[in-house]
C-alpha positions as CSV (number, residue, x, y, z in Angstrom):
1,M,0.0,0.0,0.0
2,S,1.2,3.4,-0.9
3,E,0.6,6.7,1.0
4,S,-2.0,7.8,-1.5
5,D,-4.0,4.6,-0.9
6,T,-4.0,5.0,2.9
7,G,-4.6,8.8,3.0
8,L,-1.6,9.3,5.2
9,G,0.3,11.4,2.8
10,N,0.6,15.1,2.9
11,S,-2.7,16.3,4.2
12,R,-2.1,19.9,3.0
13,Q,-2.4,18.9,-0.6
14,S,-5.9,19.2,-1.9
15,G,-7.6,18.5,-5.1
16,P,-8.7,21.1,-7.5
17,G,-12.1,21.4,-5.7
18,G,-10.5,22.0,-2.3
19,D,-8.5,25.0,-3.5
20,K,-11.6,26.6,-5.0
21,Q,-13.5,26.0,-1.7
22,R,-10.7,27.6,0.3
23,K,-10.8,30.7,-2.0
24,E,-14.5,30.9,-1.7
25,A,-14.4,30.6,2.1
26,A,-11.7,33.3,2.3
27,K,-13.8,35.6,0.1
28,S,-16.9,35.0,2.2
29,F,-15.0,35.7,5.4
30,F,-13.5,38.9,4.0
31,A,-17.0,40.0,2.9
32,L,-18.2,39.3,6.4
33,V,-15.4,41.3,8.0
34,V,-15.7,44.2,5.6
35,S,-19.5,44.4,6.1
36,V,-19.3,44.3,9.9
37,V,-16.7,47.1,9.9
38,G,-19.0,49.1,7.7
39,I,-21.9,48.5,10.2
40,L,-19.6,49.7,13.0
41,L,-18.6,52.8,11.1
42,G,-22.3,53.7,10.5
43,L,-23.2,53.2,14.1
44,V,-20.2,55.2,15.4
45,G,-21.1,58.0,12.9
46,F,-24.7,58.0,14.2
47,I,-23.7,58.1,17.9
48,T,-20.8,60.5,17.6
49,P,-22.9,63.7,17.6
50,F,-24.4,62.8,20.9
51,F,-21.0,62.7,22.7
52,M,-18.7,65.0,20.6
53,G,-21.1,67.9,20.1
54,P,-22.7,69.3,17.1
55,A,-19.5,70.5,15.5
56,T,-18.7,66.9,14.3
57,T,-22.2,66.3,12.8
58,A,-21.3,67.6,9.4
59,D,-18.3,65.2,9.0
60,V,-19.3,62.4,6.8
61,S,-15.9,60.7,6.2
62,M,-16.6,57.7,8.4
63,Q,-20.0,57.1,6.8
64,A,-18.5,57.4,3.3
65,V,-15.9,54.7,4.2
66,G,-18.7,52.6,5.7
67,I,-20.7,52.9,2.5
68,F,-17.7,51.9,0.5
69,L,-17.1,48.9,2.7
70,G,-20.7,47.9,2.5
71,S,-20.6,48.1,-1.3
72,S,-17.4,46.0,-1.3
73,G,-19.1,43.4,1.0
74,Y,-22.1,43.3,-1.4
75,Y,-19.8,42.8,-4.4
76,L,-17.9,40.0,-2.5
77,G,-21.2,38.1,-1.7
78,A,-22.4,39.2,1.8
79,R,-25.6,40.7,0.3
80,R,-27.8,41.1,3.4
81,L,-25.0,42.1,5.7
82,A,-23.7,44.6,3.2
83,I,-27.2,46.2,2.9
84,A,-27.2,46.3,6.7
85,A,-23.9,48.2,6.5
86,V,-24.9,50.8,4.0
87,T,-28.2,51.6,5.6
88,P,-27.0,53.0,9.0
89,C,-24.3,54.9,7.1
90,I,-26.9,56.7,5.0
91,V,-29.1,57.3,8.0
92,A,-26.1,58.7,9.9
93,I,-25.3,61.1,7.0
94,F,-28.9,62.5,7.0
95,F,-29.0,62.6,10.8
96,G,-25.7,64.6,10.8
97,L,-27.1,66.9,8.2
98,A,-30.3,67.5,10.1
99,A,-28.4,68.1,13.4
100,S,-26.0,70.5,11.8
101,Q,-28.9,72.6,10.5
102,G,-30.6,72.7,13.9
103,L,-33.6,70.5,12.9
104,I,-33.1,68.0,15.8
105,P,-33.9,69.3,19.3
106,G,-30.9,69.4,21.6
107,F,-28.4,70.2,18.9
108,S,-27.5,73.8,18.1
109,E,-26.9,74.9,14.5
110,T,-23.3,74.7,13.4
111,D,-23.8,77.4,10.9
112,R,-22.4,80.7,11.9
113,D,-24.8,82.9,13.8
114,L,-25.4,86.4,12.3
115,P,-26.0,89.4,14.5
116,D,-29.5,90.9,14.6
117,E,-28.4,94.0,12.7
118,E,-25.7,93.9,10.1
119,P,-22.9,96.2,11.0
120,A,-22.3,97.5,7.5
121,S,-25.9,98.4,7.0
122,Q,-26.0,101.2,9.5
123,R,-26.0,104.7,8.1
124,P,-23.2,106.9,9.1
125,S,-24.1,110.0,11.1
126,S,-24.0,113.2,9.2
């Protein structure tokens, strides 16, 4: 009996189907990780204005990265999880926009406040 007959040979060698399964498993795992990171970025982007103040509500870089990661996860095959990653990122962007404009109670506007009377509009005394 040879090693190939007993199955005691090099167990790392796999047939052509095993290599394809390993690549598919790695792709699925990477899609899962990318989508979970996208979900976390969306949730952090939604929670940040509550703790950091309204000045950070207009920053959408985390949510943009989360949308990109969710789209990548969708492309790699984690369809439902990727949709679950993109959705909170989009909600966080709209929440930040509404909070920065003063539409959400408890958050002040981040736009500059203008005085009641414009200084240049006063007539000089003659």
